[in-house]
C-alpha positions as CSV (number, residue, x, y, z in Angstrom):
1,M,-32.0,89.0,13.5
2,R,-32.6,90.1,10.2
3,A,-34.5,88.6,7.2
4,K,-31.0,88.7,5.5
5,T,-29.1,86.4,8.4
6,R,-32.4,84.0,8.7
7,R,-31.9,83.4,4.9
8,F,-28.1,82.7,4.9
9,I,-28.4,80.7,7.9
10,L,-31.7,78.7,6.0
11,W,-29.3,78.6,2.9
12,N,-26.7,76.7,4.5
13,A,-28.4,74.3,6.9
14,F,-30.0,72.9,3.5
15,L,-26.9,73.4,1.7
16,Y,-25.1,71.8,4.2
17,L,-28.2,68.5,4.8
18,I,-27.4,68.0,1.1
19,C,-23.6,67.3,1.2
20,L,-24.8,65.2,4.4
21,C,-26.8,62.9,2.4
22,L,-24.7,62.9,-0.7
23,A,-21.7,61.6,1.8
24,L,-23.6,59.0,3.2
25,K,-24.6,57.2,0.4
26,I,-21.1,58.0,-1.6
27,K,-18.4,58.1,1.6
28,D,-17.0,55.4,3.6
29,V,-19.9,53.2,2.7
30,A,-19.7,50.3,4.7
31,S,-21.6,46.7,5.8
32,V,-20.7,47.8,9.6
33,G,-25.1,47.7,10.7
34,P,-27.3,45.1,12.5
35,Y,-27.7,42.3,9.8
36,A,-24.7,43.8,7.6
37,T,-26.8,46.4,6.7
38,E,-24.4,49.2,4.7
39,I,-23.8,52.8,6.6
40,G,-22.5,55.6,5.4
41,L,-19.7,57.5,6.6
42,S,-19.7,54.5,8.6
43,K,-15.9,55.5,10.8
44,L,-17.7,58.5,12.0
45,N,-21.2,56.4,12.7
46,I,-18.8,53.6,14.1
47,G,-16.3,56.1,16.6
48,F,-19.4,58.0,17.5
49,R,-21.1,54.8,18.7
50,N,-17.8,53.5,20.4
51,L,-17.8,55.7,22.8
52,W,-21.5,54.7,24.3
53,H,-19.7,51.0,24.2
54,Y,-22.1,50.1,21.4
55,N,-19.1,48.5,19.6
56,T,-18.9,45.3,20.8
57,E,-22.9,44.5,20.3
58,F,-25.3,46.4,19.3
59,G,-27.4,47.6,22.2
60,Y,-29.1,50.6,23.2
61,S,-29.6,52.3,27.1
62,K,-32.5,51.9,29.1
63,P,-32.1,54.9,30.6
64,W,-31.3,57.0,28.4
65,F,-34.4,55.4,25.8
66,T,-36.6,56.3,28.8
67,L,-35.7,59.8,29.4
68,G,-36.1,60.4,25.2
69,M,-39.7,58.6,25.4
70,I,-40.7,60.9,28.4
71,L,-39.4,63.6,26.7
72,N,-41.6,62.4,23.0
73,F,-44.3,62.2,25.3
74,I,-44.7,66.0,26.4
75,C,-43.1,67.1,22.7
76,I,-46.0,65.7,21.1
77,V,-48.8,66.7,23.7
78,N,-47.3,70.2,23.1
79,C,-47.9,69.6,19.7
80,V,-51.9,68.9,19.7
81,F,-51.5,71.6,22.6
82,W,-51.1,73.8,19.5
83,I,-53.1,72.2,16.8
84,G,-56.5,72.1,19.2
85,M,-55.8,75.8,19.3
86,L,-55.8,76.2,15.9
87,V,-58.8,74.2,15.8
88,R,-60.4,76.2,18.7
89,E,-59.5,79.7,16.5
90,V,-61.4,78.3,13.2
91,I,-64.1,77.3,15.1
92,K,-64.7,80.2,17.5
93,S,-64.6,82.0,13.7
94,G,-66.8,79.7,12.0
95,R,-64.6,80.0,8.7
96,L,-62.3,77.6,7.1
97,D,-60.4,80.4,5.1
98,G,-58.6,81.9,8.0
99,V,-60.4,85.0,8.8
100,G,-60.7,85.6,12.1
101,T,-58.2,83.2,13.0
102,D,-54.5,83.5,14.6
103,K,-52.5,82.8,11.4
104,N,-49.4,82.1,13.8
105,Y,-51.3,78.6,14.5
106,F,-51.8,78.0,11.0
107,A,-48.0,78.6,10.7
108,T,-47.6,76.0,13.3
109,V,-49.2,73.5,12.1
110,F,-48.0,73.5,9.0
111,L,-44.6,73.2,10.5
112,Y,-45.2,70.0,11.9
113,I,-46.6,68.8,9.0
114,A,-43.7,70.0,7.1
115,A,-41.5,68.2,9.7
116,L,-43.5,65.3,9.0
117,I,-43.9,65.2,5.5
118,S,-39.3,65.8,5.1
119,S,-38.9,63.7,7.6
120,L,-40.9,60.9,5.8
121,L,-39.5,61.4,2.4
122,L,-35.6,61.5,3.7
123,K,-36.8,58.1,5.1
124,A,-38.0,57.0,1.5
125,F,-34.2,56.9,0.4
126,K,-33.1,55.2,3.7
127,I,-29.9,56.5,3.8
128,N,-29.0,54.9,6.8
129,Y,-30.6,51.7,8.6
130,G,-30.4,52.5,12.9
131,P,-27.7,51.0,14.4
132,V,-30.5,48.9,16.9
133,P,-31.5,45.2,15.9
134,G,-33.9,42.6,18.0
135,H,-37.2,43.9,18.9
136,L,-36.4,47.6,17.9
137,V,-37.5,47.3,14.5
138,I,-34.0,47.7,11.9
139,S,-35.9,50.2,9.5
140,A,-34.3,53.8,7.8
141,S,-32.7,56.1,10.5
142,F,-31.7,59.2,8.7
143,P,-33.1,61.3,9.9
144,S,-34.1,60.7,13.9
145,V,-37.3,61.5,14.7
146,P,-37.4,62.3,17.3
147,V,-34.2,64.9,17.5
148,L,-36.5,67.0,14.7
149,L,-39.7,66.6,17.2
150,Y,-37.8,68.3,19.8
151,I,-36.7,71.5,17.7
152,V,-39.4,71.5,16.1
153,S,-41.8,70.8,19.0
154,I,-40.0,73.0,21.5
155,G,-38.8,76.0,18.8
156,S,-42.7,76.7,18.2
157,A,-43.4,76.7,21.8
158,V,-41.4,79.4,22.2
159,F,-42.3,81.8,19.6
160,H,-45.6,81.4,21.0
161,I,-44.9,82.4,24.5
162,W,-42.8,85.6,22.8
163,A,-45.6,86.3,21.2
164,L,-48.1,85.9,23.5
165,F,-46.7,88.0,26.9
166,G,-44.0,89.9,25.0
167,E,-44.3,92.0,27.3
168,K,-43.0,90.4,29.7
169,K,-39.5,89.9,29.2
170,K,-37.8,87.8,32.1
171,L,-40.7,85.0,31.5
172,C,-40.4,84.8,27.9
173,I,-36.3,84.2,28.3
174,A,-36.3,81.9,31.1
175,V,-38.8,80.1,28.8
176,S,-36.4,80.3,26.1
177,V,-33.8,79.1,28.3
178,F,-35.7,76.4,29.8
179,G,-37.1,75.1,26.0
180,T,-33.1,75.3,24.8
181,L,-32.3,73.2,27.7
182,L,-34.8,70.7,27.3
183,M,-34.1,70.7,23.8
184,L,-30.5,70.0,24.4
185,I,-31.4,67.3,26.6
186,G,-33.3,65.5,24.3
187,I,-30.1,65.8,21.7
188,I,-28.1,64.0,24.7
189,A,-30.2,61.9,24.9
190,V,-31.2,60.1,21.9
191,A,-27.1,60.4,21.0
192,T,-26.1,58.3,24.0
193,S,-29.1,56.0,24.0
194,G,-27.7,54.8,21.3
195,I,-30.9,54.2,18.6
196,C,-29.9,56.8,16.3
197,W,-26.4,57.0,14.1
198,F,-24.6,60.5,14.9
199,T,-25.0,61.3,11.1
200,D,-28.9,60.6,11.9
201,I,-28.8,63.1,14.7
202,L,-26.7,65.6,13.0
203,G,-29.1,65.6,9.7
204,S,-32.0,66.3,12.0
205,I,-30.5,69.1,13.6
206,L,-29.9,71.0,10.0
207,L,-33.4,70.4,8.7
208,G,-34.4,71.4,12.3
209,I,-32.7,74.4,11.5
210,V,-34.1,74.9,7.8
211,L,-38.1,74.7,9.0
212,M,-37.5,76.9,11.7
213,M,-35.7,79.4,9.7
214,L,-38.6,79.2,6.7
215,Y,-40.7,79.1,10.4
216,T,-39.7,82.8,11.1
217,F,-40.6,84.2,7.8
218,F,-44.5,83.0,8.4
219,F,-45.1,83.7,12.4
220,D,-45.7,87.2,12.8
221,A,-43.8,87.5,16.5
222,D,-45.2,91.3,16.7
């Protein structure tokens, strides 16, 4: 993908994310969340939630929630693995300035840090509160952390596979397809579990696109 195309995708995703954040604060805001918490774009969010029969009682689907948690664990282990690879490279080189260390590992760790910081900053604005009361704590739910985790974790793993085994095209394509399917399954699990609003998921997808497009400018795939 050409740099111009990546910049186009990056800036458009960023602008859509800003527009979504603003819309959630000013458009169709209503006290329809648990304990009368205010939710932006409430008709869209409630309408999507009603598709999964959460309109009469706020709750969640345990099977889909469990599947999402399993994928969360897999993605976290994957992130820890690539962080461990960076630590291993630094120890081997004996230098902290990056000399003698694969720059792709630095790019990946910075991707994870950027995802963590950006999600925490957005949550600090309390754009939307979560839809599930009770033992699942009512807190800021925008963006959906699990969805963002799937995107950056699986996306970075696919990039590394291409960088390490680029000559084995069939293997790389198979891993890319599997990673994409795993990512989609994770997003579907979050969407149907009822633990996030639709706009929480959409926000994470847009944020994930922004971060992954930035990642491409620092990751050397050759």
